[in-house]
DSSP file (Angstrom, degrees, kcal/mol; ACC not computed):
  #  RESIDUE AA STRUCTURE BP1 BP2  ACC     N-H-->O    O-->H-N    N-H-->O    O-->H-N    TCO  KAPPA ALPHA  PHI   PSI    X-CA   Y-CA   Z-CA
    1    1 A X              0   0    0      0, 0.0    16,-0.9     0, 0.0     2,-0.4   0.000 360.0 360.0 360.0 129.8   -0.4    5.1   -1.9
    2    2 A X  E     -A   16   0A   0     14,-0.2     2,-0.7    12,-0.1    14,-0.2  -0.702 360.0-151.0 -87.0 136.8   -2.9    5.0    0.9
    3    3 A X  E     -A   15   0A   0     12,-2.3    12,-1.3    -2,-0.4     2,-0.3  -0.924  20.4-160.8-104.7 108.5   -5.4    2.2    1.0
    4    4 A X  E     -A   14   0A   0     -2,-0.7     2,-0.5    10,-0.2    10,-0.2  -0.685   6.8-157.8 -95.4 144.1   -8.5    3.5    2.8
    5    5 A X  E     +A   13   0A   0      8,-2.7     8,-1.4    -2,-0.3     3,-0.3  -0.984  15.6 176.1-120.9 123.6  -11.2    1.4    4.3
    6    6 A X        +     0   0    0     -2,-0.5    -1,-0.1     1,-0.2     6,-0.1   0.379  68.1  81.3-105.8   4.0  -14.6    2.6    5.0
    7    7 A X  S    S+     0   0    0      6,-0.1    -1,-0.2     4,-0.1     2,-0.1   0.374  71.4  98.7 -90.2   8.8  -16.2   -0.5    6.3
    8    8 A X  S    S-     0   0    0     -3,-0.3     3,-0.1     5,-0.1     5,-0.0  -0.491  91.3-107.7 -87.9 160.6  -14.7    0.0    9.7
    9    9 A X  S    S+     0   0    0      1,-0.2    -1,-0.1    -2,-0.1    -3,-0.0   0.913 122.8  37.5 -66.1 -35.5  -17.0    1.6   12.4
   10   10 A X  S    S-     0   0    0      1,-0.0    -1,-0.2    -3,-0.0    -3,-0.0   0.721 100.3-140.4 -82.1 -16.1  -15.1    4.9   12.2
   11   11 A X  S    S+     0   0    0     -3,-0.1    -2,-0.1     1,-0.1    -4,-0.1   0.635  76.5  90.8  73.3  14.6  -14.6    4.7    8.5
   12   12 A X        +     0   0    0     -8,-0.1    29,-1.7    -6,-0.1     2,-0.4  -0.074  43.0 134.7-138.4  42.9  -11.2    6.0    8.4
   13   13 A X  E     -AB   5  40A   0     -8,-1.4    -8,-2.7    27,-0.2     2,-0.3  -0.750  30.7-177.1 -94.5 143.0   -8.8    3.2    8.7
   14   14 A X  E     -AB   4  39A   0     25,-2.5    25,-2.8    -2,-0.4     2,-0.4  -0.939  21.9-150.5-138.9 152.4   -5.8    3.3    6.3
   15   15 A X  E     -AB   3  38A   0    -12,-1.3   -12,-2.3    -2,-0.3     2,-0.5  -0.995  11.2-162.1-123.2 133.3   -2.7    1.2    5.3
   16   16 A X  E     -AB   2  37A   0     21,-2.9    21,-2.4    -2,-0.4     2,-0.3  -0.972  11.6-146.0-116.0 122.7    0.5    2.9    4.0
   17   17 A X  E >   - B   0  36A   0    -16,-0.9     3,-2.0    -2,-0.5    19,-0.2  -0.659  19.8-122.7 -87.4 145.0    3.0    0.7    2.1
   18   18 A X  T 3  S+     0   0    0     17,-2.9    18,-0.1     1,-0.3    -1,-0.1   0.738 111.6  54.6 -62.8 -24.2    6.7    1.3    2.4
   19   19 A X  T 3  S+     0   0    0     16,-0.3    -1,-0.3   -18,-0.1     2,-0.1   0.460  85.0 116.1 -87.0  -0.8    7.0    1.8   -1.5
   20   20 A X  S X  S-     0   0    0     -3,-2.0     3,-1.5   -19,-0.1    -4,-0.0  -0.388  74.6-127.9 -72.8 147.4    4.3    4.5   -1.5
   21   21 A X  T 3  S+     0   0    0      1,-0.3    -1,-0.1    -2,-0.1    -3,-0.0   0.750 110.0  57.9 -63.1 -24.3    5.3    8.0   -2.4
   22   22 A X  T 3  S+     0   0    0     -5,-0.1    -1,-0.3     2,-0.1     2,-0.1   0.440  72.9 125.9 -90.5   2.3    3.8    9.2    0.8
   23   23 A X  S <  S-     0   0    0     -3,-1.5     5,-0.1    -6,-0.2    -5,-0.0  -0.435  76.9-104.2 -56.7 124.7    6.0    7.0    3.0
   24   24 A X    >>  -     0   0    0     -2,-0.1     3,-1.0     1,-0.1     4,-0.8  -0.300  25.4-131.3 -59.7 133.4    7.7    9.5    5.4
   25   25 A X  G >4 S+     0   0    0      1,-0.3     3,-0.9     2,-0.2     4,-0.5   0.863 103.8  55.0 -58.7 -39.2   11.3   10.1    4.3
   26   26 A X  G >4 S+     0   0    0      1,-0.3     3,-1.2     2,-0.2     4,-0.3   0.805  97.1  63.4 -67.0 -27.6   12.8    9.5    7.8
   27   27 A X  G X4 S+     0   0    0     -3,-1.0     3,-1.1     1,-0.2    -1,-0.3   0.801  92.5  65.0 -66.7 -26.8   11.2    6.1    8.0
   28   28 A X  G << S+     0   0    0     -3,-0.9    -1,-0.2    -4,-0.8    -2,-0.2   0.747  98.3  56.0 -65.8 -22.6   13.3    5.0    5.0
   29   29 A X  G <  S+     0   0    0     -3,-1.2    -1,-0.2    -4,-0.5    -2,-0.2   0.525  79.3 113.9 -88.0  -7.7   16.4    5.5    7.4
   30   30 A X  S X  S-     0   0    0     -3,-1.1     3,-0.7    -4,-0.3    -3,-0.0  -0.435  73.8-127.1 -67.3 137.4   15.2    3.1   10.1
   31   31 A X  T 3  S+     0   0    0      1,-0.3     2,-0.4    -2,-0.1    -1,-0.1   0.903 100.9  12.1 -58.6 -48.7   17.4    0.1   10.3
   32   32 A X  T 3  S-     0   0    0     -3,-0.0    -1,-0.3     0, 0.0     2,-0.1  -0.754  86.8-173.2-129.9  87.4   14.6   -2.5   10.0
   33   33 A X    <   -     0   0    0     -3,-0.7     2,-0.1    -2,-0.4    -5,-0.1  -0.402  27.9-104.9 -77.6 155.5   11.6   -0.5    8.8
   34   34 A X        -     0   0    0      1,-0.1     3,-0.1    -2,-0.1    -1,-0.1  -0.422  18.3-129.4 -72.8 158.7    8.1   -2.2    8.6
   35   35 A X  S    S+     0   0    0      1,-0.2   -17,-2.9    -2,-0.1     2,-0.3   0.744  88.8   4.1 -74.9 -30.5    6.7   -3.0    5.1
   36   36 A X  E     -B   17   0A   0    -19,-0.2     2,-0.4   -18,-0.1   -19,-0.2  -0.982  62.1-147.1-153.9 159.6    3.5   -1.3    6.0
   37   37 A X  E     -B   16   0A   0    -21,-2.4   -21,-2.9    -2,-0.3     2,-0.4  -0.998  11.7-156.8-130.8 135.4    1.8    0.8    8.7
   38   38 A X  E     +B   15   0A   0     -2,-0.4     2,-0.3   -23,-0.2   -23,-0.2  -0.858  25.0 150.9-108.7 144.6   -1.8    0.7    9.5
   39   39 A X  E     -B   14   0A   0    -25,-2.8   -25,-2.5    -2,-0.4     2,-0.3  -0.904  33.3-127.2-158.3-174.5   -3.5    3.5   11.2
   40   40 A X  E     +B   13   0A   0     -2,-0.3     2,-0.3   -27,-0.3   -27,-0.2  -0.977  66.9  31.7-142.9 152.9   -6.7    5.4   11.7
   41   41 A X  S    S-     0   0    0    -29,-1.7     2,-0.8    -2,-0.3    -2,-0.1  -0.729 110.4  -8.5 100.0-153.1   -7.6    9.0   11.4
   42   42 A X    >   -     0   0    0     -2,-0.3     3,-1.9     1,-0.2     4,-0.2  -0.722  50.5-164.5 -84.0 105.1   -6.0   11.5    9.0
   43   43 A X  G >  S+     0   0    0     -2,-0.8     3,-2.2     1,-0.3     4,-0.2   0.775  84.7  75.6 -65.9 -18.2   -2.9    9.9    7.2
   44   44 A X  G >  S+     0   0    0      1,-0.3     3,-1.7     2,-0.2    -1,-0.3   0.708  76.6  75.8 -57.5 -21.0   -1.9   13.5    6.2
   45   45 A X  G X  S+     0   0    0     -3,-1.9     3,-1.3     1,-0.3    -1,-0.3   0.703  77.4  73.9 -67.6 -14.7   -0.8   14.0    9.7
   46   46 A X  G <  S+     0   0    0     -3,-2.2    -1,-0.3     1,-0.2    -2,-0.2   0.663  89.1  61.5 -73.0 -10.0    2.3   11.9    8.9
   47   47 A X  G <  S+     0   0    0     -3,-1.7     2,-0.3    -4,-0.2    -1,-0.2   0.483  95.4  77.5 -89.1  -5.0    3.6   14.9    6.9
   48   48 A X  S <  S-     0   0    0     -3,-1.3    -3,-0.0    -4,-0.2     0, 0.0  -0.749  94.7 -92.2-106.8 155.1    3.6   17.1   10.0
   49   49 A X        +     0   0    0     -2,-0.3     2,-0.3     1,-0.0    -1,-0.1  -0.345  58.3 166.4 -57.5 139.8    6.1   17.3   12.9
   50   50 A X        -     0   0    0     -4,-0.1     2,-0.4    -3,-0.0    -4,-0.0  -0.973  33.9-133.4-152.0 168.1    5.0   15.0   15.7
   51   51 A X        -     0   0    0     -2,-0.3     2,-0.4     2,-0.0    -2,-0.0  -0.989  21.6-166.6-121.7 134.1    6.0   13.4   19.0
   52   52 A X        -     0   0    0     -2,-0.4     2,-0.5     2,-0.0    -2,-0.0  -0.967  12.9-154.9-124.4 144.6    5.3    9.7   19.8
   53   53 A X        -     0   0    0     -2,-0.4     2,-0.5     2,-0.0    -2,-0.0  -0.975  19.0-174.9-112.9 119.8    5.5    7.8   23.0
   54   54 A X        +     0   0    0     -2,-0.5     2,-0.3     2,-0.0    -2,-0.0  -0.935   9.0 163.4-118.3 132.4    6.1    4.1   22.4
   55   55 A X        -     0   0    0     -2,-0.5     2,-0.3     4,-0.0     3,-0.1  -0.807  22.9-139.2-136.0-175.9    6.1    1.5   25.2
   56   56 A X        -     0   0    0     -2,-0.3     3,-0.3     1,-0.1    -2,-0.0  -0.984  14.4-140.7-141.2 149.7    5.9   -2.1   25.7
   57   57 A X  S    S+     0   0    0     -2,-0.3     2,-0.5     1,-0.3    -1,-0.1   0.760 102.8  35.7 -81.1 -27.3    4.2   -4.4   28.2
   58   58 A X  S    S-     0   0    0     -3,-0.1    -1,-0.3     2,-0.0    -3,-0.0  -0.841  83.1-154.9-132.9  93.1    7.1   -6.8   28.4
   59   59 A X        -     0   0    0     -2,-0.5     2,-0.3    -3,-0.3    -4,-0.0  -0.345  11.1-147.4 -66.4 146.1   10.6   -4.9   28.1
   60   60 A X        -     0   0    0      1,-0.0    -1,-0.1    -2,-0.0    -2,-0.0  -0.765  22.7-118.6-109.4 161.2   13.5   -6.9   26.8
   61   61 A X              0   0    0     -2,-0.3    -2,-0.0     1,-0.2    -1,-0.0   0.589 360.0 360.0 -73.5 -11.2   17.1   -6.7   27.7
   62   62 A X              0   0    0      0, 0.0    -1,-0.2     0, 0.0    -3,-0.0   0.505 360.0 360.0 -75.2 360.0   18.0   -5.8   24.0
């Protein structure tokens, strides 16, 4: 289930809970998945193939 907020400037902020039916299947296989994900834009895009680039400001040796 998506929880949509319209009181934000863009009006399209959402929260997706890990128990929701729309939680992406591959995210269930992540070793330590988050309990929820917040985003903005069209949450339906999570159902499409995508590429993500993730970085950090302070890299760890782990």
